[in-house]
C-alpha positions as CSV (number, residue, x, y, z in Angstrom):
1,M,-27.2,25.1,-6.4
2,A,-24.5,24.1,-8.9
3,D,-24.3,20.9,-10.8
4,V,-21.4,18.8,-9.8
5,S,-22.4,15.6,-11.6
6,N,-19.7,16.1,-14.3
7,L,-16.8,16.4,-11.7
8,T,-14.7,13.4,-11.1
9,G,-14.5,11.7,-7.6
10,I,-11.0,12.9,-7.2
11,K,-12.0,16.5,-7.8
12,K,-14.7,16.3,-5.4
13,A,-12.6,14.8,-2.8
14,A,-10.1,17.5,-3.2
15,M,-12.7,20.2,-2.9
16,L,-14.1,18.5,0.2
17,L,-10.9,18.5,1.9
18,I,-10.0,22.0,1.0
19,T,-13.3,23.0,2.7
20,L,-12.5,20.8,5.7
21,G,-9.3,22.4,6.5
22,E,-5.7,21.2,7.1
23,E,-6.2,19.4,10.3
24,L,-9.2,17.3,9.5
25,S,-7.9,16.9,6.0
26,S,-4.6,15.4,7.2
27,K,-6.4,12.8,9.4
28,I,-8.5,11.6,6.4
29,L,-5.5,11.4,4.0
30,G,-3.7,9.4,6.7
31,A,-6.5,6.8,6.2
32,L,-6.1,6.5,2.5
33,D,-3.6,4.4,0.5
34,D,-0.5,6.0,-1.2
35,D,-2.1,6.2,-4.8
36,E,-5.2,8.0,-3.4
37,V,-3.2,10.2,-1.4
38,Q,-1.0,11.1,-4.3
39,D,-4.0,11.7,-6.6
40,I,-6.0,13.8,-4.3
41,S,-2.9,16.0,-3.2
42,R,-2.2,16.5,-6.8
43,E,-5.8,17.7,-7.5
44,I,-5.6,19.9,-4.3
45,A,-2.5,21.5,-5.7
46,L,-4.1,22.2,-9.1
47,T,-7.3,23.6,-7.6
48,K,-6.6,27.4,-7.3
49,M,-10.3,28.7,-6.8
50,V,-13.5,27.1,-6.4
51,D,-16.8,28.7,-6.9
52,P,-18.7,28.9,-3.5
53,D,-21.9,27.3,-5.1
54,T,-19.8,24.4,-6.3
55,M,-18.2,24.0,-3.0
56,E,-21.5,23.9,-1.3
57,A,-22.8,21.3,-3.7
58,V,-19.9,19.0,-3.2
59,V,-20.3,19.1,0.6
60,E,-23.9,18.6,0.4
61,E,-23.4,15.7,-1.9
62,F,-21.0,14.0,0.5
63,Y,-23.3,14.7,3.5
64,N,-26.2,13.0,1.6
65,M,-24.1,10.1,0.5
66,L,-23.1,9.5,4.2
67,L,-26.9,9.7,5.2
68,A,-27.6,7.2,2.3
69,K,-25.1,4.8,3.5
70,K,-26.2,5.2,7.0
71,F,-30.0,4.5,6.0
72,I,-29.0,1.3,3.9
73,S,-27.0,-0.1,6.7
74,K,-29.8,0.4,9.2
75,G,-32.7,-0.5,7.3
76,G,-31.9,-1.6,3.7
77,L,-32.2,0.0,0.4
78,D,-35.9,0.5,0.5
79,Y,-35.8,2.3,3.8
80,A,-32.9,4.5,2.5
81,K,-35.1,5.3,-0.5
82,S,-38.1,6.2,1.6
83,V,-36.2,8.5,4.1
84,L,-34.3,10.2,1.5
85,T,-37.4,10.8,-0.7
86,K,-39.2,12.5,2.0
87,S,-36.2,14.8,2.8
88,L,-34.8,15.5,-0.6
89,G,-37.6,14.7,-3.0
90,P,-37.9,11.6,-5.3
91,E,-35.4,12.9,-8.1
92,R,-32.5,13.8,-5.8
93,A,-33.1,10.7,-3.6
94,R,-32.9,8.4,-6.7
95,K,-29.7,10.0,-7.9
96,I,-28.0,9.6,-4.7
97,I,-29.2,6.0,-4.1
98,D,-28.1,5.1,-7.6
99,R,-24.6,6.5,-7.2
100,L,-24.0,4.9,-3.8
101,T,-25.4,1.6,-5.0
102,K,-23.0,1.8,-7.9
103,L,-20.1,2.5,-5.6
104,L,-20.9,-0.3,-3.3
105,E,-21.1,-2.7,-6.2
106,Q,-17.7,-1.6,-7.5
107,S,-16.1,-2.4,-4.1
108,S,-14.0,-5.5,-4.2
109,G,-15.8,-7.2,-1.3
110,F,-12.6,-8.7,0.0
111,E,-11.7,-5.9,2.4
112,F,-11.4,-8.1,5.5
113,L,-8.7,-10.1,3.5
114,T,-6.3,-7.0,2.9
115,K,-5.5,-7.0,6.7
116,I,-4.2,-10.5,6.7
117,E,-0.5,-11.1,6.3
118,P,0.2,-12.6,2.9
119,K,1.7,-15.9,4.3
120,Q,-1.4,-16.4,6.4
121,L,-3.6,-15.5,3.6
122,A,-2.0,-18.1,1.4
123,K,-2.6,-20.8,4.1
124,F,-6.2,-19.6,4.4
125,I,-7.1,-19.8,0.7
126,Q,-4.7,-22.5,-0.6
127,N,-7.4,-25.4,-0.4
128,E,-9.9,-23.4,-2.5
129,H,-10.4,-24.0,-6.1
130,P,-7.9,-22.4,-8.2
131,Q,-10.3,-20.3,-10.1
132,T,-11.5,-18.9,-6.6
133,I,-7.9,-18.2,-5.5
134,A,-7.3,-16.3,-8.7
135,L,-10.6,-14.3,-8.3
136,I,-9.4,-13.4,-4.8
137,L,-5.9,-12.4,-5.6
138,A,-7.1,-10.4,-8.5
139,H,-9.1,-8.2,-6.1
140,L,-6.2,-7.6,-3.8
141,D,-3.6,-5.0,-4.0
142,P,-0.8,-6.1,-6.5
143,S,1.9,-6.3,-3.6
144,Q,-0.2,-8.3,-1.3
145,A,-1.3,-10.5,-4.2
146,A,2.1,-11.1,-5.4
147,E,3.4,-12.0,-1.8
148,S,0.4,-14.4,-1.2
149,L,0.9,-16.1,-4.6
150,A,4.6,-16.7,-3.8
151,E,3.5,-18.4,-0.5
152,L,1.2,-20.8,-2.4
153,P,2.2,-24.5,-2.9
154,E,4.5,-24.8,-6.0
155,D,1.9,-26.9,-8.0
156,L,-0.6,-24.1,-7.5
157,K,1.3,-21.0,-8.4
158,A,1.4,-21.3,-12.1
159,E,-2.1,-22.5,-12.4
160,V,-3.4,-19.6,-10.4
161,A,-1.3,-17.1,-12.2
162,I,-2.7,-18.3,-15.6
163,R,-6.2,-18.1,-14.3
164,I,-5.7,-14.6,-13.1
165,A,-4.4,-13.5,-16.6
166,N,-7.5,-15.1,-18.1
167,L,-10.1,-13.7,-15.8
168,Q,-13.0,-12.0,-17.5
169,D,-15.5,-9.5,-16.0
170,I,-17.0,-11.0,-12.9
171,S,-20.5,-10.1,-11.7
172,P,-20.4,-7.9,-8.4
173,S,-23.0,-10.2,-6.9
174,V,-20.7,-13.1,-7.3
175,V,-17.9,-11.4,-5.8
176,K,-19.9,-10.4,-2.9
177,T,-21.4,-13.8,-2.3
178,L,-17.8,-15.4,-2.4
179,S,-16.6,-12.6,0.0
180,K,-19.3,-13.4,2.4
181,V,-18.8,-17.0,2.4
182,L,-15.1,-16.7,3.1
183,E,-15.5,-14.0,5.8
184,E,-17.9,-16.2,7.5
185,R,-15.6,-19.3,7.3
186,F,-12.8,-17.0,8.4
187,E,-14.6,-15.9,11.6
188,S,-15.6,-19.4,12.4
189,I,-12.2,-20.8,12.5
190,S,-11.6,-19.6,16.1
191,S,-8.2,-21.6,16.4
192,Y,-6.8,-20.1,13.2
193,N,-4.0,-17.8,14.3
194,V,-3.5,-14.9,11.9
195,E,-1.8,-11.5,12.2
196,V,-4.3,-8.8,11.2
197,G,-3.7,-5.0,11.2
198,G,-2.2,-3.7,14.4
199,V,1.1,-1.9,14.9
200,K,3.0,-4.3,12.7
201,S,1.1,-3.4,9.7
202,V,1.3,0.3,10.5
203,A,5.1,0.0,10.7
204,E,5.4,-1.9,7.4
205,I,3.4,0.9,5.7
206,F,5.6,3.6,7.2
207,N,8.7,1.6,6.1
208,R,7.4,1.8,2.5
209,M,7.0,5.6,2.6
210,D,9.7,8.0,1.6
211,R,11.7,9.4,4.6
212,T,10.1,12.9,4.5
213,T,6.5,11.7,4.4
214,S,7.1,9.0,7.1
215,K,8.7,11.6,9.5
216,Q,6.0,14.2,9.0
217,T,3.2,11.7,9.5
218,L,4.8,10.2,12.7
219,E,5.3,13.7,14.2
220,R,1.7,14.5,13.7
221,L,0.6,11.2,15.1
222,E,3.0,11.4,18.0
223,K,1.2,14.5,19.3
224,D,-2.0,12.3,20.1
225,A,-0.4,8.8,20.7
226,P,3.2,8.9,21.7
227,E,3.2,5.3,22.9
228,L,1.8,4.0,19.7
229,V,4.4,6.0,17.8
230,A,7.2,4.5,19.9
231,S,5.8,1.1,19.1
232,I,5.7,1.8,15.5
233,R,9.3,3.1,15.4
234,D,10.5,0.0,17.3
235,M,8.9,-2.2,14.6
236,M,10.0,-0.1,11.7
237,F,13.7,-0.8,12.3
238,V,14.9,-3.4,14.9
239,F,18.4,-4.3,15.8
240,D,18.5,-7.4,13.6
241,D,17.8,-5.2,10.6
242,I,21.4,-3.8,10.8
243,K,22.6,-7.0,9.1
244,R,21.0,-5.5,5.8
245,L,22.9,-2.4,5.9
246,G,26.0,-1.8,3.9
247,Q,29.5,-1.6,5.3
248,Q,29.7,2.1,5.1
249,A,26.4,2.5,7.4
250,I,27.8,-0.1,9.9
251,Q,31.1,2.0,9.9
252,E,29.2,5.0,10.9
253,I,27.5,3.1,13.7
254,L,30.8,2.0,14.9
255,K,32.1,5.5,15.0
256,R,29.2,6.7,17.2
257,A,28.2,3.7,19.4
258,D,29.7,3.2,22.8
259,K,32.1,0.2,22.6
260,N,30.7,-1.4,25.8
261,T,27.0,-0.9,24.7
262,L,27.8,-2.4,21.3
263,T,29.6,-5.4,22.8
264,L,26.7,-6.1,25.1
265,A,24.3,-5.6,22.2
266,L,26.1,-8.0,19.9
267,K,26.5,-10.5,22.8
268,G,22.8,-11.4,22.1
269,A,23.0,-11.3,18.3
270,D,23.4,-14.1,15.8
271,D,26.7,-14.9,14.1
272,E,25.6,-13.2,10.8
273,L,25.0,-9.8,12.4
274,K,28.3,-10.2,14.4
275,S,30.2,-11.0,11.2
276,R,28.7,-7.8,9.5
277,F,30.3,-5.7,12.3
278,Y,33.6,-7.7,12.4
279,E,34.1,-7.2,8.7
280,C,34.2,-3.6,9.5
281,M,36.7,-3.7,12.4
282,S,40.4,-4.3,12.6
283,K,41.6,-7.7,13.6
284,R,42.7,-6.5,16.9
285,A,39.4,-4.8,17.7
286,V,37.5,-8.0,16.7
287,E,39.6,-10.1,19.0
288,T,39.2,-7.6,22.0
289,M,35.5,-7.6,21.5
290,K,35.2,-11.2,21.5
291,E,37.3,-11.5,24.7
292,E,35.1,-8.9,26.4
293,M,32.0,-11.0,25.4
294,D,33.6,-14.1,26.8
295,Y,34.5,-12.2,30.0
296,M,30.9,-11.1,30.4
297,G,29.7,-14.6,30.9
298,P,26.0,-15.1,31.0
299,V,24.0,-11.7,30.6
300,K,20.3,-10.8,31.3
301,L,18.2,-10.7,28.3
302,K,16.6,-7.4,29.4
303,D,20.2,-5.8,29.5
304,V,21.1,-7.0,26.0
305,E,17.6,-5.7,24.6
306,K,18.4,-2.4,26.3
307,A,21.8,-2.2,24.8
308,Q,20.3,-3.2,21.3
309,H,17.7,-0.6,21.6
310,E,20.4,2.3,22.3
311,I,22.2,1.0,19.1
312,V,19.0,1.2,17.2
313,E,18.5,4.7,18.4
314,I,21.9,5.7,17.0
315,V,21.0,4.1,13.6
316,R,17.8,6.2,13.6
317,E,19.8,9.5,14.6
318,L,22.1,8.8,11.6
319,D,19.1,8.2,9.3
320,E,17.6,11.5,10.5
321,E,20.8,13.2,9.7
322,G,20.9,11.8,6.3
323,V,24.4,10.0,7.0
324,I,22.8,6.6,6.3
325,S,19.4,5.4,5.0
326,I,17.0,2.8,6.4
327,S,13.9,3.9,4.5
328,G,12.1,1.8,1.9
329,G,12.0,-1.8,3.4
330,D,13.8,-3.4,0.5
331,E,17.5,-4.5,0.9
332,E,18.8,-2.8,-2.2
333,Q,17.6,0.5,-0.8
334,Y,19.9,0.4,2.2
335,V,23.5,2.0,1.9
């Protein structure tokens, strides 16, 4: 069998996905972060031909790594060594265990914190020692770390930032010990109300994707989970987000929206959003709309939400057609 020890992890991952086929590969890629998807996709594109023996070796190594991880979680390292030695021989078993142990040691150990909203995370860790906070943030995604740092008390921000900059190599065992303590503490605070994972997190991820990737991924997901996709889309762009659009985009909405529907939708909007629309309308049209709102009197919340949902659908249609853009998640990316 071919020796694949000299191949990079990205190269092996690309070969594995090629072997698994498009359907399974798309599901796996959907579970990875953007950088991993980009690196692996690039490697797949560059991989024209693969020797069958090499492909077989990569798949077998992957399978053996899965087995080793399963055995370790089930009965510990010694148990895994014993089982693998009997099935693969001492030399191959040692190599697999060594590689897996190294990978496990390299993991940050703070995976459970990556699912917590930055604002909530800041509240959770703000009473820790500044050095501990620095260590935690240094092991998180830069975006989440930056947002969490911004939410810390003013007197902590600078000190934590300096400590992050001065962090030296930390023993994996120290990281894992700290992670375990924090996770146990987190789980024990039953009254601590935090947002973890869920549809909102997925929606935020899709908001940060480019339009083509987001659309294609949602279309694939919609075949298996249409209700989930509907919820994701609802959270990706809501009626109140229109206030972040530029005048040109709002003018396009005014052209396409039913006047009565828009009036009802704005009836339940705040003054800022109403003003954004009024700025794009004639003085007479604004006066007429205000008169119609007054004439309506009290309206049911469900009717307002229905009208707002219809306007959001129009915004999405305009986005799909390329007339306006709602992608990116940052205000400066709207038109």
